[in-house]
C-alpha angles and dihedrals in degrees: 000000000000091000091048090052091047090051090050093050090047099047093114098042101041094072090051093052090047092050091057091051095048096056100040092049091054090050092049092051093047093043096102096054092038089054090052094044094056093040095237128164119219091266092046091050090050090055090049089057090047087065089079095076103105102112093123085084090068100090093049092045091049092051093048099044100030118182091003093060097104094046093045093049090049091052091050089049091053091049092048091054091052089054089050090052092048091048091054091046091054094045103257119185131224096280096049092045092048091053091053090046086057089061092046090047093049091053092044094047093048092048091048095052096042095048092049091047091049090049093049090053091049091049090053092047097049097030093227130119110249105155097092093049094051094045087050088058088057092050097046091047088048092052094047092048092047091053093046092045091048091055091045093050092047088055091053096252110161122238089246092061095044094047090050092052092051091047089056091054091047095050090055089058100046096090088063090057094065108110120234120266096242117098132004124285118272090256090059093044090058112114125206114254143159115331092225115082115236114252089241090062094051096045094040091048089052091053091048088048091057093046095048092045090056093043099049095037090055092044091053100041108027094089091049090049092052094046101038106029097035102028097241125157129242095275091047090049091052089053090066096066090037092055091048092050095047093048092048091047094053091041092054093043088054089045089061088065096036092054089064096047112031138049105270094214090059091049091050091050095054092040089057091051091048095048092048090055091048093053091050091049092050090050097051098033111130094203140027095256093058090044089054089054089050093050090047094051090044091050094047091053100040093044096082099038100088099036094048095043091050087055092047091053091050090054092053099054134062122262092255092052099043101095092042092049094048092048093049092048089049091055090052092044098045090054084071089050090058101034094050099078095046091048089050089050095052093047092045089051092058107025108013135255094286089063089048092059091046086056089054089052091052092053092049090049089065093064099085090058091049090046091055089058092046092050092056096044114116126236113263110234 
């Protein structure tokens, strides 16, 4: 019954989370041929992925579009991917592709921030944890899209065709993303508060930063690692993102139950240890099967970091500060989401992809120290 109620409360946000997963999985699977088609080095490709950091537009977009913000951002994301496919079809280079990635990234960043803000407001209204369930929708959609895209790529289907097919699916779901009429948007509910950010926001944002860095870096580079470092084929490369997505989906679905029964700080601690081990295993794996295990363990651990830390932050601030605190932590955290792939690219350019995944492990290993500070932070009244 609790899951059914959570699904009902999340009926407008679940399609938005799934839309993000569908498109970024397809991009991750097609990353190796895209990289070759635009003639990008590892460092160049990392900079292309950095072009997705435009989420600061989210508050303005939310105020202008209101309850249609999620649906509108999803439509722009679908259009941007069609432009990416067309650019590849007509032989675009690194610069042209990076500019179009900027549009896709702006839409994705806006959608990400708005849907999490909407969800945070719903959680506060219904007094029920929903973050893990909605983030699980992203992960399962990501896994399904990675599998489908892997088969399509193995059959020689061009990115343009695959992106168009996914856009059709997304457009059918956009009406469900329109928020209900009752109540103002989260941006308008936000109340002015102290200018200084609570310590919980800074430390929690840093943990989310580490988790998102590991997640997006692995999403963007796991297929390349399987194919280039371990000699796998296209289908084997696609299995890397798919394994990550499936593990994260099941981890977050389990986290929906764990959040109601266990201390969240304890779960975050062991999740950080587990994800660190998974990143190390993926880095040193001598063959694709062991790398899959590493990606699975990494995904299982990192899956609950962001949802549970968002909830922990919400518990440590006053009601009037909750939306503001969540949004500030999201800005800090999502910087890791966007900086991860470029950092992986620069490290891969100089030391190889194995070293890149060891870097991810080192970042994840910092989480227990940050968690200790978050655990001792006082509630803001």
